[in-house]
C-alpha positions in Angstrom: -56.3 39.6 -32.7 -57.6 42.5 -30.8 -57.8 46.0 -31.0 -56.3 48.3 -28.5 -56.5 51.8 -28.1 -54.0 54.1 -26.1 -54.8 57.7 -25.1 -53.4 60.9 -23.3 -57.1 61.4 -22.9 -58.8 58.2 -21.6 -62.0 59.7 -22.1 -61.8 59.6 -25.6 -61.0 55.8 -26.3 -64.4 54.2 -27.5 -66.3 52.7 -24.5 -66.5 49.4 -25.9 -62.6 49.1 -26.4 -61.3 45.4 -26.2 -58.1 46.3 -25.0 -56.3 49.6 -23.9 -52.6 50.4 -23.0 -52.8 53.0 -20.1 -50.0 55.4 -19.3 -49.0 54.5 -15.6 -46.8 57.4 -15.1 -46.0 60.7 -16.3 -48.6 63.8 -17.0 -50.5 61.4 -18.9 -51.0 58.6 -16.3 -54.4 56.8 -16.0 -56.0 53.8 -14.9 -57.4 50.5 -16.2 -60.4 50.7 -14.6 -61.7 53.7 -16.6 -62.6 51.0 -19.2 -63.4 47.9 -16.8 -64.2 45.5 -19.7 -60.9 46.1 -21.7 -57.8 43.8 -21.3 -54.8 45.8 -20.5 -51.0 46.5 -19.9 -49.6 49.5 -18.7 -46.9 51.9 -20.4 -44.4 53.7 -18.6 -43.0 57.0 -20.2 -40.3 57.1 -17.3 -38.7 53.8 -17.1 -40.6 52.1 -14.2 -39.4 48.8 -13.9 -42.5 48.0 -12.2 -44.6 48.7 -15.2 -45.1 46.3 -18.2 -44.1 48.1 -21.4 -41.5 50.6 -22.1 -42.5 53.8 -24.2 -39.2 54.2 -26.3 -39.7 57.6 -27.9 -39.1 61.5 -27.5 -41.1 62.8 -24.9 -40.6 59.4 -22.8 -38.0 57.1 -22.4 -35.4 58.5 -25.0 -32.2 57.4 -23.4 -30.8 54.0 -24.0 -29.1 53.7 -20.8 -32.5 54.0 -19.2 -34.0 51.6 -21.3 -31.2 49.0 -20.5 -31.7 49.7 -16.9 -35.4 48.9 -17.2 -34.9 45.7 -19.0 -32.6 44.4 -16.2 -34.7 45.6 -13.3 -37.7 43.7 -15.3 -35.3 40.7 -15.9 -33.9 40.2 -12.4 -37.8 40.0 -11.3 -38.5 37.4 -14.0 -41.0 39.9 -15.6 -41.4 40.4 -19.2 -39.6 42.9 -21.4 -41.8 44.7 -24.0 -40.7 48.0 -25.7 -42.9 50.3 -27.8 -41.0 52.1 -30.5 -41.3 53.5 -34.2 -39.4 52.0 -37.0 -36.8 54.6 -36.7 -36.0 53.9 -33.2 -36.0 50.3 -33.7 -32.2 50.0 -34.6 -31.4 51.8 -31.3 -33.8 49.6 -29.3 -32.5 46.6 -30.7 -29.0 47.3 -30.4 -29.4 48.6 -26.5 -31.1 45.3 -26.0 -29.3 42.8 -28.2 -28.2 40.8 -25.4 -31.6 40.4 -23.6 -34.6 38.6 -24.9 -37.5 41.1 -25.5 -41.0 41.6 -27.3 -41.6 44.8 -29.9 -44.7 46.5 -30.1 -44.3 48.7 -33.0 -45.6 51.8 -34.5 -46.2 52.2 -37.9 -49.0 54.7 -37.9 -49.2 54.3 -41.5 -52.1 51.6 -41.7 -49.6 49.0 -42.3 -49.9 45.9 -39.9 -47.0 43.7 -40.1 -46.7 40.5 -38.3 -42.8 41.2 -37.9 -40.1 43.6 -38.5 -36.5 42.9 -39.6 -37.2 39.3 -38.7 -38.5 40.2 -35.1 -42.3 38.8 -34.4 -44.3 41.7 -33.2 -46.4 41.3 -29.9 -48.6 44.4 -31.5 -48.5 47.2 -34.2 -50.1 50.6 -33.6 -51.1 51.2 -37.2 -53.3 54.2 -36.9 -53.8 57.6 -35.2 -56.8 59.7 -34.7 -55.1 63.0 -34.0 -55.0 64.1 -31.0 -57.6 61.6 -29.4 -56.3 58.2 -29.5 -54.1 55.5 -31.4 -55.2 52.0 -32.4 -53.0 49.1 -32.3 -53.6 45.3 -33.0 -52.4 43.0 -30.4 -51.3 39.7 -32.0 -50.2 38.4 -28.7 -53.8 38.1 -26.7 -52.6 35.9 -23.8 -50.0 38.9 -23.0 -52.8 41.0 -22.1 -54.2 40.9 -18.6 -57.5 40.4 -18.3 -60.4 42.7 -16.2 -61.7 41.1 -13.0 -64.4 38.7 -13.3 
């Protein structure tokens, strides 16, 4: 398991971060090279199918049509479908993607670190937030993360 960080302010992420989830689009976009030793996957807040993880929450992708279109475009190009959401939005996401293979990065933000949620294995769990600074996640599927150049 690796600890990963995400933030709207990448300078707040600890310098020695093992893994990061940079925002690839939207007003908080930043580049993984700000933490060149960290493993990473990018997050889309607009539904860009070229981006690894769909952020399904208010202020990001919060429309099931956009989510389904993103997932279908990813599937057509043989790319992984991973969705970030919290427990309250999980039923909506699961319903929208019921006929697709997809992975879950679940936000609990209460310190809990389940490996499964409602029977679905978790790829990662976002368990802590540090105010407006950064969030912390445990990544259970380390092989999914991209590695920095050697």
